N, C-alpha and C positions, 0 to 999 in steps of 0.2 A: 504493500500500500504506500502510495506517494503522499508526502506531507506538503500541502500547498498553502502558501500565503497569498491572499488577494488584498492588494492595497487599494483602498477606495470603497467606501460603503454606500455609494450612491445607487441609482437605479440599475446600472449595468453591473457594478461589482456585486450587488446583492443577487442578481440573476445568475451570474457566474457561480457564486457560492452555492446557490440552490441546486444548480445542475450537477456540480461536482459532488456535493454532499449526498446526493441521491445515488451516486455510483459506489460500488463496492471497492473501487480502485483508489479512492482518494480520501484523505483526511484534510479538512479545511479549517483555516483560521482567517477570519476577515479582519483586516487592520485599517485604521483610519486615525488621523490626528485629532479628530473631534469626538469626544466621548458620547455626545448626544446622537451622533450618527451610528454608533455601535449598539445603542440601547435596544433598538428593535431587533437587530440580529441576535443579540444575546437572549432576548426574551423568546426567540424562536428556536433556541437550542444550539445555535452556532457558536463555536469558540471565537473569541474576539481578542484584539490586542490594540491598545492605544500606542501610537508611535508618532515621532516627529520625522518629517520627510524633507527637511531643508538641508541636511548635511549627510553625505554618504558615509563619512567616517563614523558618525553616531548611529546611522541606520544599519550598517553592516552587521554588527553583533546581534541585532534584533532579528535579522534574517538568517543567521547561521543556524543550520540544522534543518532548514526546509529544502525539499528536493527541487521545488520550483516556486518562482514568484511571478504573479500576474499583476500588472499595473492597470488598474481601472481609474487611475487618478488623472487630473487635468494634464494636457499635453506638455505644458511647460515644466512638469516635474519628471518627465521621461529621463533626462540625463542622470539625475541624482539617483533615482530608483534603479535604473539599469546598472550604474556603476556599483551601487551597494550590493545588488544581487550577484553580480559577477564576482565581487570580492568575497562574498559569502559562499562562493562555489555552488550557487543555485542556478538552475535554468531560468531564463527570463523571457517573458512574453508581455506584449502590450497591445493597445488598441489605437495607438496614435495615428493621426493622418498628417502630422507635422513633419515636413521634409528635413528640417534641421535636426530635429530630435532623432529621426531615423539615421541620419548620417553619423550622429554621435554613437548610437548603438552599434553601428557597423564598425566604427573605430574600436570600441570596447571589445568587440568580438574577436579581434585579431589576437588578443592575448588571453582569451578565455578557454577554460577547460570544459565549459558547459555551453549549452545552446543559448544564443541571444536572438530572439525572433520578434521583431516589431510588426506593427500593422496587421494584427491578427483578427480583426473584427469582420465587418461586412464589406466596407469600401474605404480604405484598402483592406484586403483580407480575402473573403470568399470570392469577390469579383476577379481578383488576380488569378485564383485557381481556374475560374471559368474561362478567362482570357487565354491562359496557357493551354487549357484543354482544347479550346476552339482552334488555336494556332496549330496544334499538333495534327489537325485534320488535313492540313494542306502540304503539298509538295513545295509550293512557293506562296507565301502569305503576302497579300497586297494591302489590305486595310483591316483594322480591328477597332470597333467602336464599342466602348463599355459605358453603359448607362444604368444608374442606380438611383432610386428615390425611396425615402421613408415619408409616407404621406398620410394625412387623415382620411379615413374612409368617407367622412361626411364633411367636406369643406364648407364653411359658412361665412368666413370673413373675406375681406378684399384680397388678402394675400393667398387665400385658399390654402392655408397652412396652419398647423398647430405644432407646438414644441413637443418633440418626442425624445430628444436626447440632449447632450451638452450644448448650452448656448454658446460657450466659448469656442467649442469645436465648430459649430455652425458658422459663426462669424469668421473664424479662421478660413474656412472653405470659401466664403464669399469674397474675401479681401486679398488673400495671398496669391502669388503667381501660380499658374497651372502648367504642369509638365505635360508635354505631348511629343509625338514623333511626327515630323513633317519632312518629306523627302528622305526618310530614313534616318534623320538626325534629331537628337533631342533638342527641343526648343522650349522656351517659356512663353506661355500665352496669357493674355489678360483674363481675369475672372469675369463671368457673366456674358462673355462673348460667344460667338458661334451658335446662336440660338437655332434650335431645330424643333419642329413640331411633328408629332406622329400620333397614331391611335392604336390601342390594343383592346381587344374585346369590347369595342364600342365606346371606350373612354378616351377622350382627348388629353394629351400630355404635351409638355414642352421640356426641353433639356438644354443645358448650357454649361460652359466651362466652369469647373470649380477646382479647388486646390486639393492635392493629396491623395485622391482616390486611385491614381494609377499605381501608387506604391513603387516597387523596384522593377515592375514589369517593363517599363519603358527602357531602362538601362539594359535589361536582358535582351530585348528585341531590337536594340539600336543597330542599324545597318542590315537588318534582316527583313524589314517590312517598310513599305512606303509611308503609311500613315497609321498612327495609333492615337486615339483620343479617349478621354474620360469626361463624362458630363453627368450632372445631377438632374434627376427627373423631378418636375413640379407640374402642377396644373397650370393651364394657360393664363398668362397675365402676371404671374408671380415675378418673373425677371424684370419686367418694366417698372413695377413698383419698387423693387429693390434698387434699381438704378436711380430712381428719383430720390430715395432715402440716402443712398451712399454717395452719389455724385452730385445730384441736384441740391440736396440739403447739407452736403459736406459731412455726413456721419461716418464716412470712411476714415476721418481723422479723429473721431470720438468713439472709440470702441466701447468705452465704459458707458456712454450715454446710449449707444445702440443696443447694448446688452440689457440695459434697464428698460428701454422701450419694448424690446422683444418679450422680456419676462413679465412685463405688466400688461401688455396688450394682446399677447398670444397665449391663450390657455393651453395647458398640456392635455393630452388625450392618450388613452390606452386603446382606443378604437382606431387602429392604424393598419396600413398595408405597406409592405416592403416589395418594391418592384425591381427586379434585375432583368435587364434586356440588353443582350450583347450580340453583336453581329460581326462576322468575319467574311472577307472575300479573298479569293486567290485561286491558284491553279491546283486542280486535282486530276491526275491521270490525263493531262493535256487539255483539260477544259476549265474555263472560268466558272467557279462555283461560289455560292454563298451559303453559309451555315449560321443559324441563329440559336440562341438559348434564351428562354423566357421562364422566369420563376416568380411566383407571387406567394408571399408568406403573410399570414394574418395573425392577429393576437390569439392567444390560446391559454388553456389551463395546463400548467406544468407543476408537478409535485404538490397538487392541491391548491395552487395559487394562480391567479390570472396575471399574465404577463403580456406586455405589448409586443407587436411584431418586431420592432427594432431591438427591444431587449433580448428576445429569443434568438434572432439571427446573429446579433453581435456576440452574445455570450456563446452560442453554439460554435461560432467561428474560432474563437480562442480555445475553447474546451476541446474541440476536435483536433486541432494541431498539437495541443498538449498531449492528448491521448496517443497521437501518432508518434511523438517522441518517446513517450513511456513504453510503447509497444515495439519500438525499433523500426517503425515504418518511415522515420525520418532520421537524419544524422544525429549523433549524440553530442556534437560540439560544434561551435562556430556559428557564423551568421547564416540564417535561413530566410530566403525570400518566399513570398506566397506562391510564386510561379513554380517553385520546386515541389509543391504539394500536388500529388495525384488526386484529381477531383473524385474519381470513382472510389478510391480508397478512403478519402475523407468522408464521403457520404455513407460509407459502411460503418463508420465509428458510431458509438452510442450517442454522440452529440451531433454529428453531421446529419443524422436522420431527421433532425428537426426541420431541415430544409425540404424534405421529401413530400410531406403532405400538401404543400403549396405548389409543387412542381406541375406546370401545365404543358410543357413541351418535353418529349422524350429526350433523354440525355444522349447526345451523339457519342459514339464510341470510335476511337481511332482505329483505322484498319492497319494491319501490320505490314506497311509498305516501307521500302528503303527510302531514306531521305537524300535529296540531291544536295549539292554543295551549298545551295541557297535555302535549304530547309530550316525549320525553326525548332527551337526549344526541345532538344533531345531529352532533357530531364523531365519533360512533361509527359512523355510516353510511358 
């Protein structure tokens, strides 16, 4: 049985703790710097630990003895927690979409005797596995479009949006530069640009550039594919209102005020849907082909409690890859990117199965064909 420390007792951290505690393979401790955040978890029978997370030297001894540490803390704490976990000789996993934080984790992994695996949630995370799996269908990959959205089932306000996860993370996505591949080279694009409209199952959506969702997949595919993009899905009209708020009213320079507005004007909801819609084009057996993957996940009851779709999909992402490291299906040390995870193997884990009830398109299976010199992602096969 692995001993796991989850840092961050918020919505996602609590969901991760619930999923792992229900498994016979894990013993769970939920940690946070705020005692009040731990009271509910303690009342529900989870082991808890109050810690300070601002100093890796002080945090390291608190993490010693754990097999793995999962950070469900805000993205700006990633470097501190990752360094402390590595120094404590524990495997490290997080959910960050922050590019700078991921770069720091990669640097730390160079000297680590354990796994350091960032970006293990939904996007980045699960969507990187899907992208790699789609890429493996092709002899030569031309384009890869990754689109993900966590949306209210019943949009009622002008933004057609409710808060479903971290407000800091949401603002980070809307304001930071967006990585993409254009002409086979990594480039930085402006957020909120490249607006695209589409419809699925009779519902209209839009999507646009946001930061962080591509993870390390862009680096892996550089020079092997003409164009790769990541965009966030919203209901039509959302992007234009955001541009008014951020650019027209100058709130891009006032993140604190923007956060306050979002948290006081947009109610939270557990009645949500997570949409993953990815499309790849390229050459298969001499013909230009297109392959798509569509998954919809809804809120559900897990372990006797109701959880939102974004909580379930995010928690299942990190729990699934943790389980693959424990079982030896992933390397036991060093940096691991999401594109190294075999999607079919992930979905067979006790946590990856939470994606399956919402799957609406059959999962494409790579055929065992040899790859040309321009083929993609050998590790994804």
